All heavy atoms as TSV, in Angstrom:
chain	resi	resn	atom	element	x	y	z
A	1	MET	N	N	0.842	-1.178	0.000
A	1	MET	CA	C	0.000	0.000	0.000
A	1	MET	C	C	0.891	1.245	0.000
A	1	MET	O	O	1.668	1.458	0.914
A	1	MET	CB	C	-0.895	-0.018	1.235
A	1	MET	CG	C	-1.828	1.140	1.307
A	1	MET	SD	S	-3.026	0.878	2.608
A	1	MET	CE	C	-2.752	2.311	3.575
A	2	GLU	N	N	0.770	2.027	-1.012
A	2	GLU	CA	C	1.566	3.238	-1.118
A	2	GLU	C	C	0.761	4.432	-0.609
A	2	GLU	O	O	-0.450	4.513	-0.800
A	2	GLU	CB	C	1.970	3.469	-2.563
A	2	GLU	CG	C	2.925	2.428	-3.091
A	2	GLU	CD	C	3.369	2.754	-4.499
A	2	GLU	OE1	O	3.417	3.942	-4.852
A	2	GLU	OE2	O	3.655	1.806	-5.241
A	3	ILE	N	N	1.474	5.323	0.032
A	3	ILE	CA	C	0.841	6.539	0.541
A	3	ILE	C	C	1.387	7.710	-0.261
A	3	ILE	O	O	2.599	7.922	-0.326
A	3	ILE	CB	C	1.145	6.730	2.041
A	3	ILE	CG1	C	0.589	5.553	2.839
A	3	ILE	CG2	C	0.565	8.036	2.533
A	3	ILE	CD1	C	0.940	5.593	4.299
A	4	ASN	N	N	0.481	8.439	-0.860
A	4	ASN	CA	C	0.936	9.576	-1.646
A	4	ASN	C	C	1.138	10.783	-0.725
A	4	ASN	O	O	0.701	10.794	0.422
A	4	ASN	CB	C	-0.032	9.877	-2.802
A	4	ASN	CG	C	-1.400	10.316	-2.322
A	4	ASN	OD1	O	-1.523	11.011	-1.329
A	4	ASN	ND2	N	-2.436	9.913	-3.047
A	5	PRO	N	N	1.826	11.810	-1.207
A	5	PRO	CA	C	2.109	12.980	-0.370
A	5	PRO	C	C	0.853	13.655	0.189
A	5	PRO	O	O	0.862	14.140	1.318
A	5	PRO	CB	C	2.859	13.922	-1.309
A	5	PRO	CG	C	3.484	13.020	-2.318
A	5	PRO	CD	C	2.513	11.887	-2.488
A	6	GLN	N	N	-0.223	13.646	-0.568
A	6	GLN	CA	C	-1.461	14.275	-0.087
A	6	GLN	C	C	-2.020	13.511	1.114
A	6	GLN	O	O	-2.468	14.117	2.087
A	6	GLN	CB	C	-2.505	14.343	-1.210
A	6	GLN	CG	C	-3.801	15.028	-0.806
A	6	GLN	CD	C	-3.590	16.477	-0.382
A	6	GLN	OE1	O	-2.801	17.196	-0.982
A	6	GLN	NE2	N	-4.273	16.894	0.667
A	7	GLN	N	N	-1.970	12.187	1.048
A	7	GLN	CA	C	-2.454	11.388	2.171
A	7	GLN	C	C	-1.587	11.606	3.405
A	7	GLN	O	O	-2.097	11.685	4.522
A	7	GLN	CB	C	-2.469	9.900	1.806
A	7	GLN	CG	C	-3.547	9.525	0.816
A	7	GLN	CD	C	-3.423	8.087	0.360
A	7	GLN	OE1	O	-2.319	7.563	0.221
A	7	GLN	NE2	N	-4.561	7.452	0.130
A	8	MET	N	N	-0.281	11.706	3.209
A	8	MET	CA	C	0.616	11.966	4.342
A	8	MET	C	C	0.315	13.336	4.950
A	8	MET	O	O	0.301	13.484	6.169
A	8	MET	CB	C	2.072	11.884	3.894
A	8	MET	CG	C	2.537	10.481	3.605
A	8	MET	SD	S	4.277	10.405	3.207
A	8	MET	CE	C	4.973	10.604	4.825
A	9	ALA	N	N	0.079	14.320	4.115
A	9	ALA	CA	C	-0.240	15.660	4.614
A	9	ALA	C	C	-1.556	15.647	5.385
A	9	ALA	O	O	-1.675	16.286	6.438
A	9	ALA	CB	C	-0.306	16.642	3.453
A	10	ASP	N	N	-2.540	14.910	4.877
A	10	ASP	CA	C	-3.824	14.813	5.579
A	10	ASP	C	C	-3.668	14.148	6.938
A	10	ASP	O	O	-4.247	14.591	7.932
A	10	ASP	CB	C	-4.837	14.036	4.731
A	10	ASP	CG	C	-5.278	14.802	3.488
A	10	ASP	OD1	O	-5.090	16.040	3.449
A	10	ASP	OD2	O	-5.804	14.148	2.553
A	11	ARG	N	N	-2.872	13.090	6.988
A	11	ARG	CA	C	-2.645	12.406	8.269
A	11	ARG	C	C	-1.907	13.301	9.246
A	11	ARG	O	O	-2.224	13.342	10.433
A	11	ARG	CB	C	-1.866	11.114	8.050
A	11	ARG	CG	C	-2.696	10.030	7.436
A	11	ARG	CD	C	-1.945	8.743	7.342
A	11	ARG	NE	N	-2.738	7.728	6.671
A	11	ARG	CZ	C	-2.347	6.493	6.466
A	11	ARG	NH1	N	-1.152	6.109	6.872
A	11	ARG	NH2	N	-3.131	5.634	5.858
A	12	ALA	N	N	-0.906	14.019	8.761
A	12	ALA	CA	C	-0.156	14.935	9.618
A	12	ALA	C	C	-1.067	16.036	10.155
A	12	ALA	O	O	-1.001	16.397	11.330
A	12	ALA	CB	C	1.014	15.536	8.851
A	13	ARG	N	N	-1.935	16.560	9.313
A	13	ARG	CA	C	-2.869	17.595	9.736
A	13	ARG	C	C	-3.835	17.055	10.794
A	13	ARG	O	O	-4.124	17.713	11.789
A	13	ARG	CB	C	-3.636	18.124	8.517
A	13	ARG	CG	C	-4.358	19.423	8.756
A	13	ARG	CD	C	-4.964	19.995	7.463
A	13	ARG	NE	N	-3.941	20.242	6.438
A	13	ARG	CZ	C	-3.819	19.555	5.302
A	13	ARG	NH1	N	-4.648	18.581	5.018
A	13	ARG	NH2	N	-2.872	19.845	4.427
A	14	HIS	N	N	-4.297	15.824	10.576
A	14	HIS	CA	C	-5.211	15.200	11.530
A	14	HIS	C	C	-4.518	15.014	12.888
A	14	HIS	O	O	-5.102	15.296	13.941
A	14	HIS	CB	C	-5.691	13.849	10.990
A	14	HIS	CG	C	-6.585	13.116	11.920
A	14	HIS	ND1	N	-7.870	13.528	12.188
A	14	HIS	CD2	C	-6.378	12.009	12.661
A	14	HIS	CE1	C	-8.420	12.696	13.058
A	14	HIS	NE2	N	-7.525	11.763	13.365
A	15	LEU	N	N	-3.283	14.544	12.879
A	15	LEU	CA	C	-2.542	14.372	14.134
A	15	LEU	C	C	-2.315	15.713	14.828
A	15	LEU	O	O	-2.411	15.814	16.049
A	15	LEU	CB	C	-1.209	13.682	13.876
A	15	LEU	CG	C	-1.280	12.195	13.573
A	15	LEU	CD1	C	0.087	11.668	13.171
A	15	LEU	CD2	C	-1.806	11.427	14.772
A	16	GLN	N	N	-2.028	16.725	14.049
A	16	GLN	CA	C	-1.816	18.050	14.616
A	16	GLN	C	C	-3.084	18.568	15.281
A	16	GLN	O	O	-3.040	19.199	16.324
A	16	GLN	CB	C	-1.352	19.014	13.526
A	16	GLN	CG	C	-0.982	20.388	14.040
A	16	GLN	CD	C	-0.496	21.297	12.918
A	16	GLN	OE1	O	-0.738	21.025	11.741
A	16	GLN	NE2	N	0.182	22.355	13.282
A	17	GLU	N	N	-4.229	18.280	14.695
A	17	GLU	CA	C	-5.505	18.700	15.279
A	17	GLU	C	C	-5.798	17.950	16.574
A	17	GLU	O	O	-6.458	18.461	17.461
A	17	GLU	CB	C	-6.640	18.470	14.283
A	17	GLU	CG	C	-6.599	19.383	13.082
A	17	GLU	CD	C	-7.575	18.978	11.989
A	17	GLU	OE1	O	-8.250	17.939	12.140
A	17	GLU	OE2	O	-7.655	19.701	10.989
A	18	GLN	N	N	-5.300	16.720	16.690
A	18	GLN	CA	C	-5.562	15.897	17.863
A	18	GLN	C	C	-4.637	16.226	19.045
A	18	GLN	O	O	-4.937	15.844	20.169
A	18	GLN	CB	C	-5.416	14.408	17.511
A	18	GLN	CG	C	-6.438	13.927	16.517
A	18	GLN	CD	C	-7.861	14.080	17.024
A	18	GLN	OE1	O	-8.134	13.824	18.181
A	18	GLN	NE2	N	-8.758	14.504	16.159
A	19	LEU	N	N	-3.527	16.906	18.824
A	19	LEU	CA	C	-2.575	17.177	19.898
A	19	LEU	C	C	-3.184	17.890	21.099
A	19	LEU	O	O	-2.923	17.489	22.234
A	19	LEU	CB	C	-1.366	17.943	19.370
A	19	LEU	CG	C	-0.355	17.101	18.599
A	19	LEU	CD1	C	0.758	17.987	18.054
A	19	LEU	CD2	C	0.214	16.003	19.449
A	20	PRO	N	N	-3.982	18.937	20.927
A	20	PRO	CA	C	-4.574	19.569	22.115
A	20	PRO	C	C	-5.438	18.586	22.911
A	20	PRO	O	O	-5.440	18.610	24.145
A	20	PRO	CB	C	-5.414	20.709	21.552
A	20	PRO	CG	C	-4.814	21.010	20.225
A	20	PRO	CD	C	-4.299	19.694	19.721
A	21	ASN	N	N	-6.156	17.706	22.219
A	21	ASN	CA	C	-6.978	16.715	22.912
A	21	ASN	C	C	-6.111	15.733	23.681
A	21	ASN	O	O	-6.481	15.297	24.773
A	21	ASN	CB	C	-7.858	15.964	21.914
A	21	ASN	CG	C	-8.867	16.875	21.249
A	21	ASN	OD1	O	-9.212	17.921	21.772
A	21	ASN	ND2	N	-9.323	16.484	20.079
A	22	MET	N	N	-4.965	15.368	23.127
A	22	MET	CA	C	-4.067	14.444	23.806
A	22	MET	C	C	-3.480	15.077	25.057
A	22	MET	O	O	-3.335	14.419	26.084
A	22	MET	CB	C	-2.965	13.987	22.863
A	22	MET	CG	C	-3.433	13.031	21.806
A	22	MET	SD	S	-2.016	12.487	20.843
A	22	MET	CE	C	-2.812	12.078	19.313
A	23	ASP	N	N	-3.127	16.347	24.980
A	23	ASP	CA	C	-2.596	17.037	26.156
A	23	ASP	C	C	-3.641	17.102	27.257
A	23	ASP	O	O	-3.327	16.904	28.435
A	23	ASP	CB	C	-2.133	18.453	25.794
A	23	ASP	CG	C	-0.852	18.462	24.974
A	23	ASP	OD1	O	-0.113	17.455	25.014
A	23	ASP	OD2	O	-0.604	19.467	24.295
A	24	GLU	N	N	-4.878	17.380	26.886
A	24	GLU	CA	C	-5.962	17.431	27.869
A	24	GLU	C	C	-6.200	16.056	28.483
A	24	GLU	O	O	-6.365	15.930	29.698
A	24	GLU	CB	C	-7.240	17.933	27.199
A	24	GLU	CG	C	-8.397	18.075	28.158
A	24	GLU	CD	C	-9.657	18.567	27.465
A	24	GLU	OE1	O	-9.552	19.139	26.364
A	24	GLU	OE2	O	-10.734	18.366	28.043
A	25	ALA	N	N	-6.176	15.018	27.665
A	25	ALA	CA	C	-6.373	13.654	28.162
A	25	ALA	C	C	-5.233	13.262	29.094
A	25	ALA	O	O	-5.458	12.649	30.144
A	25	ALA	CB	C	-6.470	12.677	27.006
A	26	ARG	N	N	-4.002	13.619	28.741
A	26	ARG	CA	C	-2.857	13.314	29.596
A	26	ARG	C	C	-2.991	14.025	30.943
A	26	ARG	O	O	-2.759	13.432	31.993
A	26	ARG	CB	C	-1.549	13.724	28.917
A	26	ARG	CG	C	-0.304	13.314	29.707
A	26	ARG	CD	C	0.972	13.855	29.086
A	26	ARG	NE	N	1.050	15.286	29.090
A	26	ARG	CZ	C	1.368	16.013	30.167
A	26	ARG	NH1	N	1.579	15.452	31.310
A	26	ARG	NH2	N	1.440	17.325	30.083
A	27	GLN	N	N	-3.406	15.272	30.915
A	27	GLN	CA	C	-3.574	16.029	32.160
A	27	GLN	C	C	-4.684	15.419	33.013
A	27	GLN	O	O	-4.555	15.338	34.232
A	27	GLN	CB	C	-3.883	17.500	31.865
A	27	GLN	CG	C	-3.915	18.361	33.100
A	27	GLN	CD	C	-2.606	18.356	33.856
A	27	GLN	OE1	O	-1.535	18.450	33.273
A	27	GLN	NE2	N	-2.679	18.242	35.155
A	28	ASN	N	N	-5.752	14.965	32.383
A	28	ASN	CA	C	-6.831	14.309	33.124
A	28	ASN	C	C	-6.332	13.031	33.784
A	28	ASN	O	O	-6.705	12.727	34.926
A	28	ASN	CB	C	-8.014	13.998	32.205
A	28	ASN	CG	C	-8.766	15.234	31.792
A	28	ASN	OD1	O	-8.671	16.276	32.427
A	28	ASN	ND2	N	-9.519	15.141	30.717
A	29	LEU	N	N	-5.491	12.263	33.086
A	29	LEU	CA	C	-4.940	11.041	33.667
A	29	LEU	C	C	-3.997	11.348	34.818
A	29	LEU	O	O	-3.992	10.636	35.830
A	29	LEU	CB	C	-4.229	10.218	32.597
A	29	LEU	CG	C	-5.135	9.536	31.587
A	29	LEU	CD1	C	-4.300	8.873	30.496
A	29	LEU	CD2	C	-6.022	8.509	32.267
A	30	VAL	N	N	-3.206	12.398	34.690
A	30	VAL	CA	C	-2.309	12.800	35.781
A	30	VAL	C	C	-3.131	13.198	37.005
A	30	VAL	O	O	-2.817	12.793	38.132
A	30	VAL	CB	C	-1.381	13.950	35.322
A	30	VAL	CG1	C	-0.661	14.575	36.495
A	30	VAL	CG2	C	-0.386	13.449	34.293
A	31	ASP	N	N	-4.198	13.949	36.804
A	31	ASP	CA	C	-5.062	14.353	37.916
A	31	ASP	C	C	-5.729	13.149	38.568
A	31	ASP	O	O	-5.796	13.059	39.798
A	31	ASP	CB	C	-6.134	15.342	37.445
A	31	ASP	CG	C	-5.556	16.680	37.025
A	31	ASP	OD1	O	-4.410	16.998	37.421
A	31	ASP	OD2	O	-6.246	17.412	36.295
A	32	LEU	N	N	-6.210	12.214	37.753
A	32	LEU	CA	C	-6.836	11.009	38.289
A	32	LEU	C	C	-5.829	10.206	39.102
A	32	LEU	O	O	-6.155	9.705	40.189
A	32	LEU	CB	C	-7.404	10.163	37.152
A	32	LEU	CG	C	-8.040	8.836	37.564
A	32	LEU	CD1	C	-9.256	9.083	38.459
A	32	LEU	CD2	C	-8.428	8.040	36.338
A	33	ASN	N	N	-4.609	10.088	38.604
A	33	ASN	CA	C	-3.566	9.357	39.324
A	33	ASN	C	C	-3.292	10.004	40.679
A	33	ASN	O	O	-3.156	9.305	41.686
A	33	ASN	CB	C	-2.289	9.291	38.489
A	33	ASN	CG	C	-1.238	8.436	39.139
A	33	ASN	OD1	O	-1.511	7.322	39.560
A	33	ASN	ND2	N	-0.024	8.958	39.225
A	34	ARG	N	N	-3.227	11.319	40.723
A	34	ARG	CA	C	-3.004	12.022	41.997
A	34	ARG	C	C	-4.139	11.745	42.977
A	34	ARG	O	O	-3.906	11.536	44.167
A	34	ARG	CB	C	-2.885	13.522	41.759
A	34	ARG	CG	C	-1.579	13.934	41.168
A	34	ARG	CD	C	-1.446	15.452	41.111
A	34	ARG	NE	N	-0.268	15.792	40.340
A	34	ARG	CZ	C	-0.219	16.725	39.413
A	34	ARG	NH1	N	-1.287	17.440	39.136
A	34	ARG	NH2	N	0.888	16.966	38.761
A	35	GLN	N	N	-5.363	11.739	42.488
A	35	GLN	CA	C	-6.506	11.465	43.356
A	35	GLN	C	C	-6.466	10.045	43.895
A	35	GLN	O	O	-6.720	9.810	45.076
A	35	GLN	CB	C	-7.818	11.692	42.608
A	35	GLN	CG	C	-8.095	13.143	42.297
A	35	GLN	CD	C	-9.352	13.320	41.458
A	35	GLN	OE1	O	-9.940	12.358	40.988
A	35	GLN	NE2	N	-9.746	14.573	41.251
A	36	VAL	N	N	-6.132	9.093	43.051
A	36	VAL	CA	C	-6.080	7.688	43.479
A	36	VAL	C	C	-4.961	7.489	44.496
A	36	VAL	O	O	-5.162	6.843	45.534
A	36	VAL	CB	C	-5.904	6.758	42.256
A	36	VAL	CG1	C	-5.581	5.336	42.687
A	36	VAL	CG2	C	-7.150	6.785	41.395
A	37	VAL	N	N	-3.796	8.050	44.220
A	37	VAL	CA	C	-2.681	7.921	45.158
A	37	VAL	C	C	-3.040	8.572	46.489
A	37	VAL	O	O	-2.764	8.015	47.559
A	37	VAL	CB	C	-1.389	8.524	44.559
A	37	VAL	CG1	C	-0.307	8.655	45.611
A	37	VAL	CG2	C	-0.901	7.679	43.394
A	38	GLY	N	N	-3.690	9.714	46.446
A	38	GLY	CA	C	-4.116	10.377	47.678
A	38	GLY	C	C	-5.106	9.532	48.462
A	38	GLY	O	O	-5.016	9.429	49.695
A	39	PHE	N	N	-6.045	8.891	47.762
A	39	PHE	CA	C	-7.023	8.028	48.440
A	39	PHE	C	C	-6.332	6.834	49.076
A	39	PHE	O	O	-6.634	6.450	50.210
A	39	PHE	CB	C	-8.090	7.561	47.452
A	39	PHE	CG	C	-9.127	6.678	48.081
A	39	PHE	CD1	C	-10.184	7.229	48.783
A	39	PHE	CD2	C	-9.028	5.299	48.002
A	39	PHE	CE1	C	-11.141	6.425	49.384
A	39	PHE	CE2	C	-9.977	4.481	48.592
A	39	PHE	CZ	C	-11.031	5.048	49.295
A	40	ILE	N	N	-5.386	6.241	48.353
A	40	ILE	CA	C	-4.672	5.076	48.884
A	40	ILE	C	C	-3.856	5.464	50.116
A	40	ILE	O	O	-3.832	4.733	51.104
A	40	ILE	CB	C	-3.787	4.438	47.797
A	40	ILE	CG1	C	-4.659	3.809	46.716
A	40	ILE	CG2	C	-2.838	3.406	48.389
A	40	ILE	CD1	C	-3.909	3.351	45.486
A	41	LYS	N	N	-3.211	6.618	50.074
A	41	LYS	CA	C	-2.431	7.066	51.233
A	41	LYS	C	C	-3.329	7.363	52.431
A	41	LYS	O	O	-2.950	7.124	53.570
A	41	LYS	CB	C	-1.609	8.307	50.877
A	41	LYS	CG	C	-0.422	7.989	50.009
A	41	LYS	CD	C	0.382	9.243	49.706
A	41	LYS	CE	C	1.582	8.918	48.841
A	41	LYS	NZ	N	2.380	10.125	48.529
A	42	ALA	N	N	-4.518	7.882	52.177
A	42	ALA	CA	C	-5.440	8.219	53.261
A	42	ALA	C	C	-6.155	6.987	53.810
A	42	ALA	O	O	-6.553	6.972	54.978
A	42	ALA	CB	C	-6.464	9.243	52.778
A	43	ASN	N	N	-6.326	5.953	53.000
A	43	ASN	CA	C	-7.089	4.762	53.394
A	43	ASN	C	C	-6.339	3.482	53.012
A	43	ASN	O	O	-6.849	2.675	52.221
A	43	ASN	CB	C	-8.457	4.766	52.705
A	43	ASN	CG	C	-9.222	6.024	52.977
A	43	ASN	OD1	O	-9.597	6.291	54.102
A	43	ASN	ND2	N	-9.432	6.819	51.941
A	44	PRO	N	N	-5.173	3.226	53.574
A	44	PRO	CA	C	-4.416	2.041	53.141
A	44	PRO	C	C	-5.097	0.724	53.504
A	44	PRO	O	O	-5.046	-0.234	52.732
A	44	PRO	CB	C	-3.069	2.192	53.856
A	44	PRO	CG	C	-3.336	3.081	55.008
A	44	PRO	CD	C	-4.448	3.995	54.579
A	45	GLY	N	N	-5.733	0.663	54.649
A	45	GLY	CA	C	-6.396	-0.578	55.064
A	45	GLY	C	C	-7.546	-0.935	54.154
A	45	GLY	O	O	-7.706	-2.092	53.746
A	46	THR	N	N	-8.357	0.039	53.837
A	46	THR	CA	C	-9.493	-0.183	52.941
A	46	THR	C	C	-9.018	-0.654	51.572
A	46	THR	O	O	-9.583	-1.581	50.985
A	46	THR	CB	C	-10.312	1.117	52.790
A	46	THR	OG1	O	-10.737	1.538	54.078
A	46	THR	CG2	C	-11.493	0.925	51.880
A	47	CYS	N	N	-7.966	-0.026	51.061
A	47	CYS	CA	C	-7.438	-0.410	49.748
A	47	CYS	C	C	-6.855	-1.815	49.784
A	47	CYS	O	O	-7.024	-2.586	48.834
A	47	CYS	CB	C	-6.394	0.592	49.296
A	47	CYS	SG	S	-7.088	2.222	48.958
A	48	LEU	N	N	-6.178	-2.163	50.876
A	48	LEU	CA	C	-5.616	-3.505	50.998
A	48	LEU	C	C	-6.719	-4.552	51.035
A	48	LEU	O	O	-6.644	-5.574	50.350
A	48	LEU	CB	C	-4.740	-3.607	52.248
A	48	LEU	CG	C	-4.044	-4.945	52.485
A	48	LEU	CD1	C	-3.131	-5.273	51.307
A	48	LEU	CD2	C	-3.273	-4.911	53.781
A	49	LEU	N	N	-7.756	-4.302	51.817
A	49	LEU	CA	C	-8.877	-5.244	51.866
A	49	LEU	C	C	-9.577	-5.350	50.510
A	49	LEU	O	O	-9.975	-6.439	50.092
A	49	LEU	CB	C	-9.877	-4.828	52.947
A	49	LEU	CG	C	-9.404	-5.037	54.385
A	49	LEU	CD1	C	-10.439	-4.477	55.366
A	49	LEU	CD2	C	-9.150	-6.504	54.669
A	50	GLY	N	N	-9.728	-4.239	49.837
A	50	GLY	CA	C	-10.336	-4.257	48.506
A	50	GLY	C	C	-9.495	-5.054	47.518
A	50	GLY	O	O	-10.030	-5.825	46.708
A	51	ALA	N	N	-8.174	-4.894	47.588
A	51	ALA	CA	C	-7.291	-5.635	46.688
A	51	ALA	C	C	-7.359	-7.132	46.972
A	51	ALA	O	O	-7.362	-7.949	46.049
A	51	ALA	CB	C	-5.858	-5.126	46.825
A	52	ILE	N	N	-7.437	-7.491	48.248
A	52	ILE	CA	C	-7.556	-8.904	48.616
A	52	ILE	C	C	-8.872	-9.466	48.090
A	52	ILE	O	O	-8.914	-10.572	47.532
A	52	ILE	CB	C	-7.428	-9.083	50.139
A	52	ILE	CG1	C	-5.993	-8.786	50.570
A	52	ILE	CG2	C	-7.845	-10.484	50.564
A	52	ILE	CD1	C	-5.805	-8.688	52.067
A	53	ALA	N	N	-9.951	-8.720	48.248
A	53	ALA	CA	C	-11.260	-9.184	47.779
A	53	ALA	C	C	-11.276	-9.355	46.263
A	53	ALA	O	O	-11.763	-10.371	45.752
A	53	ALA	CB	C	-12.354	-8.207	48.217
A	54	VAL	N	N	-10.730	-8.399	45.554
A	54	VAL	CA	C	-10.692	-8.495	44.085
A	54	VAL	C	C	-9.822	-9.669	43.664
A	54	VAL	O	O	-10.183	-10.437	42.759
A	54	VAL	CB	C	-10.197	-7.169	43.459
A	54	VAL	CG1	C	-9.890	-7.344	41.982
A	54	VAL	CG2	C	-11.219	-6.068	43.667
A	55	GLY	N	N	-8.691	-9.856	44.316
A	55	GLY	CA	C	-7.823	-10.988	44.010
A	55	GLY	C	C	-8.502	-12.314	44.251
A	55	GLY	O	O	-8.361	-13.266	43.480
A	56	PHE	N	N	-9.257	-12.394	45.344
A	56	PHE	CA	C	-9.994	-13.627	45.658
A	56	PHE	C	C	-11.042	-13.922	44.578
A	56	PHE	O	O	-11.142	-15.036	44.081
A	56	PHE	CB	C	-10.676	-13.508	47.021
A	56	PHE	CG	C	-11.488	-14.707	47.402
A	56	PHE	CD1	C	-10.881	-15.862	47.842
A	56	PHE	CD2	C	-12.871	-14.672	47.293
A	56	PHE	CE1	C	-11.622	-16.971	48.186
A	56	PHE	CE2	C	-13.629	-15.768	47.633
A	56	PHE	CZ	C	-13.012	-16.938	48.081
A	57	ILE	N	N	-11.784	-12.909	44.192
A	57	ILE	CA	C	-12.830	-13.085	43.163
A	57	ILE	C	C	-12.217	-13.484	41.832
A	57	ILE	O	O	-12.692	-14.411	41.164
A	57	ILE	CB	C	-13.674	-11.803	43.035
A	57	ILE	CG1	C	-14.491	-11.591	44.309
A	57	ILE	CG2	C	-14.571	-11.866	41.810
A	57	ILE	CD1	C	-15.159	-10.241	44.411
A	58	VAL	N	N	-11.133	-12.817	41.436
A	58	VAL	CA	C	-10.477	-13.148	40.172
A	58	VAL	C	C	-9.920	-14.567	40.241
A	58	VAL	O	O	-10.016	-15.335	39.276
A	58	VAL	CB	C	-9.368	-12.128	39.835
A	58	VAL	CG1	C	-8.504	-12.598	38.683
A	58	VAL	CG2	C	-9.980	-10.775	39.540
A	59	GLY	N	N	-9.369	-14.954	41.376
A	59	GLY	CA	C	-8.851	-16.298	41.541
A	59	GLY	C	C	-9.945	-17.349	41.427
A	59	GLY	O	O	-9.746	-18.413	40.825
A	60	ARG	N	N	-11.110	-17.076	42.011
A	60	ARG	CA	C	-12.237	-18.014	41.916
A	60	ARG	C	C	-12.723	-18.148	40.482
A	60	ARG	O	O	-13.028	-19.239	40.023
A	60	ARG	CB	C	-13.386	-17.557	42.813
A	60	ARG	CG	C	-13.087	-17.555	44.288
A	60	ARG	CD	C	-13.001	-18.926	44.842
A	60	ARG	NE	N	-14.339	-19.480	44.916
A	60	ARG	CZ	C	-14.628	-20.674	45.360
A	60	ARG	NH1	N	-13.668	-21.453	45.776
A	60	ARG	NH2	N	-15.857	-21.103	45.370
A	61	ILE	N	N	-12.790	-17.039	39.786
A	61	ILE	CA	C	-13.246	-17.068	38.386
A	61	ILE	C	C	-12.216	-17.800	37.523
A	61	ILE	O	O	-12.583	-18.601	36.662
A	61	ILE	CB	C	-13.500	-15.645	37.870
A	61	ILE	CG1	C	-14.708	-15.042	38.579
A	61	ILE	CG2	C	-13.699	-15.635	36.364
A	61	ILE	CD1	C	-14.912	-13.569	38.307
A	62	ALA	N	N	-10.941	-17.552	37.765
A	62	ALA	CA	C	-9.899	-18.153	36.940
A	62	ALA	C	C	-9.754	-19.660	37.196
A	62	ALA	O	O	-9.292	-20.390	36.324
A	62	ALA	CB	C	-8.557	-17.461	37.199
A	63	SER	N	N	-10.148	-20.117	38.376
A	63	SER	CA	C	-9.979	-21.537	38.695
A	63	SER	C	C	-11.077	-22.396	38.081
A	63	SER	O	O	-10.997	-23.617	38.118
A	63	SER	CB	C	-9.964	-21.734	40.208
A	63	SER	OG	O	-11.228	-21.432	40.768
A	64	ARG	N	N	-12.080	-21.800	37.530
A	64	ARG	CA	C	-13.182	-22.572	36.917
A	64	ARG	C	C	-12.840	-23.065	35.569
A	64	ARG	O	O	-12.187	-22.733	34.766
A	64	ARG	CB	C	-14.448	-21.728	36.854
A	64	ARG	CG	C	-14.991	-21.498	38.223
A	64	ARG	CD	C	-16.270	-20.743	38.138
A	64	ARG	NE	N	-16.746	-20.526	39.508
A	64	ARG	CZ	C	-17.939	-20.148	39.808
A	64	ARG	NH1	N	-18.811	-19.919	38.879
A	64	ARG	NH2	N	-18.291	-19.973	41.047
């Protein structure tokens, strides 16, 4: 499959248009990560019990 210069220019333009959206999405992920880390630091016992429960459920499902 050959790509002509016009198709390459169109793809480059499309990627350029998407960059602001990618920066916003990256910032949203960074903010979400900060919130999750903050919750885990504030509630380590709850998170540990939740992880154990999820692991148990996944283990039961996987053993079938």
